[in-house]
N, C-alpha and C positions, 0 to 999 in steps of 0.2 A: 622334439620339434618346437619351434618358437611359436608363441601364441600370436593371435591376430593383433592384440594391443602392442605386443613387443615389436611386430613388424611394421606397425604404424598404419595398418589397413582397418577400416571400419567393420564391425561385426556383420556377418551375413544376415540378410532379412529373410523371414520365413516365406516360402513360396505361397503359403495359405493366407498370409496376412492381408493382401489386397482383396481377396474374396470375402473375408470376414468384415473388412471395412465397408465393402459394397453392401453386404447384408445388413449391417448396422445402419447405414445411410437409408436403405430401403425401409427398414422398420421404423426409423425416426420419421420418414416422410409419411408412412402409413398411419402412425399414431397422430401426427400433426393434422393430417387430412381428415382423419376420423373425428377428431375433436372440433375441427372447423365445421364439419357437416352437422354434428350433433348440436353445436351452439346456434347454427343457422336454422335448424329444424325447430329448436325451442323458441327462437324469436318469431319464426313464422307462425307457429302454434299460438303464441301469445297474441300477436297482432290479429289473427284470424278469429280468435275468440272475441276480441274487441269489435270486430266487424259484425259478427253474429249478434252481440249485445245490442249494437246500434240498430241492426235491422229489425229487432223486435219492437222498435218504436213504430214501425209501419203499421197501419190500421186498414189498409186496402190490399186486395189481391187483384192481380192481373192489371196493374196500373203502374205508370212510372214512379220511381222512388222520389220522395220528397227531396227538395234541395238541401234541407238541413242534414238529412241522412247521408246524401252523397258527399256533401262538404265534410261532414264528421268522420267519414270512412277513408277520405282521400289519403290522409297521413298513414294510415295503417296499410293501405295497398302500396304506398311508396315504400314503407318499411319491408313489406313482403318481397317487392320487386328487388330491392337492394340485397336482401338476404339470399334470394335465389341466384342473383347474379354473382354474389361473392363465392359461391360454391359450384357454379355450373361447370367450370373447368375441371373440378374434381370428380365429376359424375358423368364422365364420357367413356365410351367403350366398355371395357370389362368393369371398370370402376363403377358404372351405373348399377351393376349387379352386386358388386362387392360390398357396396355401401347403401344398398337399398333399404335395409332395415334402419339405418341411421336417419335417412331423410323421410322415411315413410310417414312418421307422425306429423311432420309438417305438411306434407303433400295431402294427407287425409283431412287435416283440419282446414287447410286452405280450400280444398274442394268442397268440403262441407259448407263453408261460408259462401263460396262462389255458386254453388248449386242451389242453396236457400235463396240467395238474392235473385238468381235466375227464375226460380219458381214463383217467387213473389211478384215478379214483373211480367212473366210470360205464362204462368200456370202450367208449366211442363218441366220435365226433368232435362237438365243440361246433358246432351249426348256426349259420349266419350270422345268423339273426334273434335268437337268443339272445345271440350274441356282440356284436352291434351294440347291443342293449338293455343289456348289461352295461357296455360302454364309455360309453354315454350316462348311466348312473346314477353313474358315477365323479365327475361333477360334480353333486352332489346339489342345490345351490342355484342353478345357472346353467343355460344352454341346453344344455349337453353337447356332445360332439364325435361326428360321424358316423364310424363305422368303414367305410371303403370296401371294396367287394368285392375290389378289387386287393390291399389290405393283408391282408384275411382270407385269401385264397388263398396269398399269399406266406408268411404265418405258418404255414399248414398245411405248406408245403414244409419250412419250418425245423423244425417240430415232428417230422417223421419222424426227424431226427437224434436228438432226445431219445428217441424210442421205441427206436431202435437201442441207444443207451446203457443204457436200462433193460433191454432184452432180454438184452444181453451180461452185465450184472451179475446178473440173475436166473438165467441159465443157469449162471454160474460158482458161484453159492451153492446152487442147487437141482437142477442137472443135468437141467433140463427147461425147456421154454418155458412162460410163464404161460398157463394155460387160461382161457377165458372162457365163461361160460354166458349164454345169451340165450333168451327165449321163442321158440318156433317154432309153426307151424301145428298145430292138433289138441291144443293144450295141452302138447306136448312141449317139451323143452329142447335146443337145438342147442348143439354144442361147437365153439368157435372157439379160436384162439390168437392170439398177438400178431403172429406172422409172416403168417398168413392175412389179418389186418387190414391189415398193411403192404402186402401184395401187392395187395389190393383198392384201397387208397389210391393205390398206384403206377399201377394201371390207370386209375383215374378221373382222375388228374392228367395222365397221358400222353395221354388223350383230349381234354384241354382245348385249345381253339383260342385262343391268347393274341393273335392278330392281329399287329399291328406296334407299334412305338414302345418307349418305356422300359419298359412292363410286360412286353412280349415278351422284351426283353433280360434283365430280371430273372428271368423264368421260365426261360429257357434255362440261366442260371447255376445256379439252384437245382435245376433238374431233374436235372442230373448228380450233384449231391450227394445228392439223394433216392434215386436209383437205386443209388448206392454204398452208402447206409445199409441198404437192403433186401438188397443182396447180402452185406453183412457179416454180417447175421443169418442168412442162408441158409447161408453158409460155416461160421458157428459152430454151427448146428444139425447140419450134415453131420459136422463133427468130433466133435460130442457123440454122434451116433447111430452112425456107422460105426466110430469107434475103440474105442468101449465100454470094455472092461476094460483096454485098453492105456493109458488115461489114467494119467499119473503123479500122485503126491500133489502138491497145489497147482496142479493143471491149470487153465489159463484157456482159454476158447474161442479158436481161431485165427480171425482175421478178415482178415489179409492177409499173404501171403508168410511165414507161419510166426510172425508177431509177435502177441502178445496185446494186446488193447485195454486201455488203462489207463483205469479208471473211478473216479470219486470216490465216497466214502462209506466 
């Protein structure tokens, strides 16, 4: 029998080749999409950390942010908005779950910054619905990104560390915890302070049933840090209250084994 080359006809194509080419294309798209999301998450994390650093220049609680802080952070919020917008189309439908771990770090760090800013200005925790709407609006012209409840909770855990740093700095400069005024029943005003809020937050987070899996492991790690943050403020307040007039000039609150916490600002 004459060969296909001898007969002038092209060699037959495998019936499976189109399927393999399709799978190859799918894998290439998957890897490209994954890398885009990872890079965006890293850039969001970096910009969010800079926002937090700038927020630690604030010296008042339950008051509008100073203009220099707002102006300083504007560029970082712009970066975050651009990065979320660049990958929002990649995180729709099933892909929102498929790449949840890749965007999670950026979402957590952004919410940590946003919730810290919200607490400084309003003396309350940013609710999930408001936080999710805020993240969605970062992509003004696209579908937006959904903030998962897991990332919201993990961001709250991290935010307690920023509250601790703010409390230590405030006590070092004012010799008192920042007081918080809030409406109460009968038209009265109840007095809280940052430590009572941190304790309430600790109680709420400790009552959380994280279940099993990666989220539970993340919670276990962050819970220890959260408890340590509350204890540092408690020890600092103890030193401030009990030692009283014994404080030497230039005193800083003791937070662990006689060492003073170094704070920026």
